[in-house]
N, C-alpha and C positions, 0 to 999 in steps of 0.2 A: 379670449377666455377658453381657459385649459379644461378640456373634454375627459373625462374621470374614464378610466378604463372599463372596457365591457367583459363583467362577469362572466364565468363558464357555469352552464345551466346548472350541472352536478358537479360542480369542482373539486378538485382535489390536490394535492401538494406531487410536484412532478418530481419524476424520478431523479433530477437533476439536482435535488436537495433533501436533505438528511434534517429531520428534526427528532430531536435530544433531551431528554434532564439532566441537567448536569451540576454538581452540588460544587459550589467557589470559593473557597473561606468558609464553609457552614453555611451559605445560604443557596438556596435551591434556584435554578435558572433555566428557563425555556428558551433553547436556542435551534435555530435553523440556519444549515449549514448551507451555502449555492458552492455546490463543488466543481462548478465551472469557473468561477470567480475565486473560490477557495477565500470565501466571505465568511462570517460568523454574523447572523440579523440575531439581536436578543430580543427577546417578547414574554411576555407575562405566562405566569405558572396556568394560570385563564384563559389567556388565547390559545395556549398549547392544547391543554385539554379540549378549546374549541377546535381546533384543526382536526385534533385525533378523529373529528364527528366527521369531516368534512371526506370520504372516502371514495369519491365519483359515484355512489349509487343515490345521491341524496341531492336534492335543490333546497336553495338556502331555504325553505320551511321546512322541509326533511332534517337537515342540519341544525333547527334550534329544537325537533322537538326529540330527536337523537339525545342531544346537551342536557336536554330536560329530564330523558329517563335515565343517565347519569350521573344526574345531581350537580351538572355545572351549566345549568341556563346561563347567559347572560344577553344583553338585551340587543334587539337585529340591527343594532347600530355599532355594536363592537363589532359582532359577525363580520359585515359589509366592512369595514374599516380593514379591519385585517386582512381580508383578502383581495382588496383593492391595493394595498399596499401589495401585498406578494405578485400582482399579475403586473403589476407595473415594472415589477424588477425580473417577468418574464417568470415567475415560479409555480404559475399553476397551471393545470390543465382541465382535461373535459373530461367526464365518463368514468369507466373501469378500462382498468389502463390493459392493452396488452400483452397475452399469457407470453412470459419468456418461450423463446424457441428451445423446442424437449428436444434434448440429446439422447440419443438413442442408448442404451443399457450397453454395457459392454460386457461379450463373453465370456464367460469366465476364466476360459483359460489363454484369455489374452496374455501376453508374458510380460515380466514386469523388468526394466533395465533401470538397475539405480546405480545410480552416480556412487561407482568405486572407491575405495580405502578411504570408506571415512565414517565415523561411526561418533553418535553426540552426546556430550559428557555436560549436563543441566548444571549451570550453577546456581540455581534458585535465586538470580536477585533480581528477579522481578522485573524486569526493563520490560520485555512482550507485553507485560501487562500493565503497562503503566505510558504506553506512545500511540496506542493508537485510536484514531477518533472512536469508533466502533468495534463494539465486541460483538461478533454475529453468530448468532444461535437458531439453530432448527427449531421446529415445532416438537419435537422428541427433548430438545437440549431444552427448553423451557417448559416441559412436565417435567423436568427430572428437578430442574433447578423449584421450582413452585414448591416442591412436598418436602423443600429440606429450608427454604426461605421465606419467610413468611409475607417479609415487603419487597417482594423481589415486582418489580415492574418493569414492561418492556413496551419497545416502538415498536414499527415497521421499518426494515433499515434502511428504504428508501422512498422518498415521498408517505402520502397517507395512506393510499390503500393495503389492505392486508396482503400479506405476501407469506413466503416459508421461508423468511429469515425475517428474525425479529433481530432488535439492537438491546445490549443491556445499559443500563444508567452508568454515566459515569460520575467522579469523585475527585475534584481537582489534576485530571487531565487522567486517574488510569481505572481501572473497573471497579465499577461499583460494591462488585462483588469480595475485593481486599479488604482484609483486618485492619488495623492500626498498626498490629507487627506486620505485616505482608504479607501474610498468610491467607490460604482462600478458603475463603466459608463455606462456599460448596464441598471443598475438599476435606476440611474438618468434620462437617455435619455428617458426609453418608461415604465417602470416601473418595479414591481417584475417580472411580469409573462415572460418579454421580456428574462430574465435570462436563462442559462443550467439549464434542469430537473436536472443533476445532483447536483446543485450547492440549489433546493429547498429541495432534498431530502436530502443531508445528513445533519449526521453523520447516519443517518440509512440505514438499510441491510433489504434487500431480499433474500431470498432461497424456494424455494421447494424441499420438500423432500419428496412427493409421496401422500401425504394425506392434507397439510395446506402449506400456505405460512408464514413461521417465520421471525416476521419484529422483529427485535433488532438494537440496537444502537454501533457503534462502539466508543472506550474509546480513541479518538485522541483530544478534544480538552477538556482544561479544565471545558467548558458549562456543558457539559455532567456529573460530576461529582459534579457539583457546584449543578448543577439541584435535586437531591438526596433528598427527603424526602420534593419536592416542591410540591404542590398542580396547580399552576396556569398558568402552562407551555403549549404547545403547543402539543397533540400526534404526535406518531411517524405514524400514520395514518389520513384521513380528519374524522373528527364527524363523527359518526355513518357508519365506513367500517367497514364490515364484510367479504368481499368478494375479488376475486381478479378484480371484476367488478369494484370496489369501489375506487382503486388505482388509482393515479393520471397516468395519459395519457402518456406514455413513461417509465413507472415506470419499471425499468434493476431488472428483476428476475433471478438469478442463479441457475440452477438446479442441485441437489445433486446426485452426481454419484450413481451409481448402488450399487459400492461396494466400500472400500476402506481399506488399510493395519493399521491394528491395529501394528503389528510389522512389521519386515524386512519380516520376514513367515509366519507371520498369516495375516487374511482377517474377515472380515464382513457386512454386509450387510446395505442398507440404512434402512430397516423395524428396524432394531436391534441396529442400531445409534438410532434413531429416539427414538425408548423405554428407551433407555441408555439416552440420555438425558432429556428426560420427570422426567425420575426416581430423576436424580442426580442434576439436575440444582438448585432444590428448594430448595435444602438441605444448598443449599451455603450462605445464610444467617442466620447460627446459627454456622460457619465456629468460630473456636477462631485464626485459621492461615490459612488464603486460599493458604499460599503459600507450607503450610506444606504438603494441603491437596491437593494440584496438583500435587505436588513431590509424594505423596502415590499413589494416582490413578494412575498414571504413569506406579509402581513396581507393582498395583493388576494387570492390564491391562494386564502385560507381563506374569504374570502366569493365571488368572483365565479368559483372556479374556472381557469380557462385562457381568459379572456375577454382576447383580445390587444390588443384598444383599454384596457381597463379596465389590463391590466399594462404598457401603454406608459405609460399616463397617470402609473400611480403611480410608476415610475421616473422619470420626468424632472422630477415634483413632488416628490422625495422630499426626506426632510428629518433629518435625525441619530436615528437611536431615543433613547427615554428610555432613562437610565443602567438607571433600577431596571426596566425590560421586561428588562433584560439579564444580572440579577444573578443566576435560577436558573443557567442556563447557564455564567456563567461560573462558580460555585462549583463546579459538577460539573467543570467545566473544572479549577478549581486541585484538585481533588480528587485526579483522575484522574493529572495531569501528574505529582504527588508521590507516588502510589503508583507507576506505573513509574519514576521514577527513584531511589527508595529502593530498588525492587525491581534496577532495573538495578545500585547502585552493590554489592548485593553480591556480582554475578558476573562483571560486565563490569572491563575495565582500564580505567586510568586513560586510556591509549591510544584507546581505542574510540570513534568519532565519533558514534555512538547514545547511551553514556554523557553527553558533555560535551552534545551538543544537548538530552541528556533536560534536564540541571541546568538548561539556560537556559530552555529552557520553564518549567519548575516555579516557576522566579524570576519570569518576567516574567508567569505565570498569579498567581501569590501577587501581585504589586504591580497587576493589576486589581481587587484587594478592599478598597484601599488608601481610603477615603472621599476622593473629587472626581476620582481620578483619572482614571475611564473617561470625564468630560465635557470634560478635559483634552485624551485623545485625540480623542473623536469631532470636533474642532474642529480637527485638524489634515489633515482632506481632503486640502489643495492637496499637502502634500509628498510622497504618497501617489499621487497620481493615474492618473499613466502607468500603472503596475506596477498599480496596484487595476483599472485598468479592462480592461487584457490579462488580468487572472488570470481574473475573472468573468466576460471576454465565453470566453473561450477553456472556463472549467469547462462551460459554459451549451453550447456548440456541439458540448463531448464526449460530453454525455449523461452526466457524472461525477455528475451529480446523482440520479440515477435507477439508473445501473450503474455504481456502484462498484467497486475493485479492493481493498477494503478488506473484513477475514469479517465486522464488526459495521454495516456503511455505519447511517447516519439513516434511519430508517423509513419518512419520509414527505419528497416533494418541499418543503415548507413547513419542516419542520425542517432539512431540508439544505441549503435559501437561507438560515435563519436561523446552522446552521453558519458557512457563509463570510461573513457579516458579523464572527463572534466569532473566524474564522482573520483576517483583516486586522488587526481589531482589535488579537489576540496581537503580530502580526509590527509595529505601529506600535508598542506596548510593548516590544517586544526590541529596538529602536533605542538603548532607552534603559538596557538589561539587559544588557549584553554583559559576561560572565564574564572572566576572566582568560585562561582556558585556551581561548575561543572566539576571542579577538581577531584570529586571523588564520586565520578560518574563512572557504570560497568563500562562505558564506551572510549573511555582516556588513552585503555590500552591500544585500542582498535577502532579508533574512527569512522574508518569505512561502514563500522556497524551501526555510526548515527547516522551518518548520510543515507544510509539506505532506509533504513524508519523514517526519518521524515521523510524521503521522496516519496514513498509508498502513502504512509498515515498521512500526512500533512499538506499532498499532492503536490512538492516542488517539484517535480518530473515535467509541471507543465512549463518551466521557463525555456526548456528544449521542444514542446509540444508547440509553442506559438510561433516557433522559427521557421 
């Protein structure tokens, strides 16, 4: 006889899960995303409304009373069946969640260290509004949106307990605030200043490293790479900005941890990492093959740690890795992309960009398993040199290797560097593996942007975290 799982006394959806309202081909759905397994669980809208009442402050009776107050009452058996199903999948927690770790406010005079020789020209193709599983908003964001969008609804960004960040509804994979013509309804109704701060700042990233705020750019939109070499774009920070006080209000600045893992057994400090990145990133502009250089850096760090001289020598003398050394990562990548694409097909619309890109990455990943194909691609460095140089330079400068935005990042700096080599290799294959429904996607010109967007937005980076 199978025992039913014991329900928490004051249940709530755990922070490893996200509950969302998602319109798919005109039909509203309730969805729970398990971020650990990258799996979508479909529930009814009534169950979603019930779950929103389970915020960790109420027992089962209290949840039903709150549901009644909100006009969404259902029988107690409906609630217990839903909660039991989630408990079986380890997606429930008990009580009020621990408050997030307090990050001290930056002093106004902390200097800005901005990625040099770059300004952004946005092509307004909307790919940034059409790829990610969540559009996160602060409390002030939601207040501005509600003032101009009557039908705006929000759920907690993670779990079911109230938090400082909320998530907007999605429609066929894109932000629910997009109009039929692709324009932003918030912008159209109240101007650019009414839009969420994250929309203003994207694709810039901000990381405090104990000395300065590093300001870089995520290579997730084709407009980033189309902007290279241009002088008529917008800077990553307001004109004349030199210190933290000059940043836009509500700019989210990540704080680099004090220590991080070089390998499974060796650590380094924040100060050591800062010195290493300062020395290494500028040399990326002269690399013959950034893919090979990233792989060589990983190997050097395994034996020499953050020895700057040794790392520079390894980068500049790098040659393409042996295809056999990539095989384990490539097999894991192929397995993960196939799982995600198959899961995506089960509920996403054919109009959903994430579904289309997921299928593209799956086909390219499978192609990398064909005998001799990797050797052919490793010989194609010259055709990708400019974009790969910038990609590696920005990734190192931004601390993305050790302070990523993904729920399940690579576990060590060495693994993260090898992962970047795999991403560049995958982008090379994608140039030859463009499905019909992606022929007009903005990332066709720069496939590495599709790789980056999907690694973060759809959790594909877990392929490396699992090794």
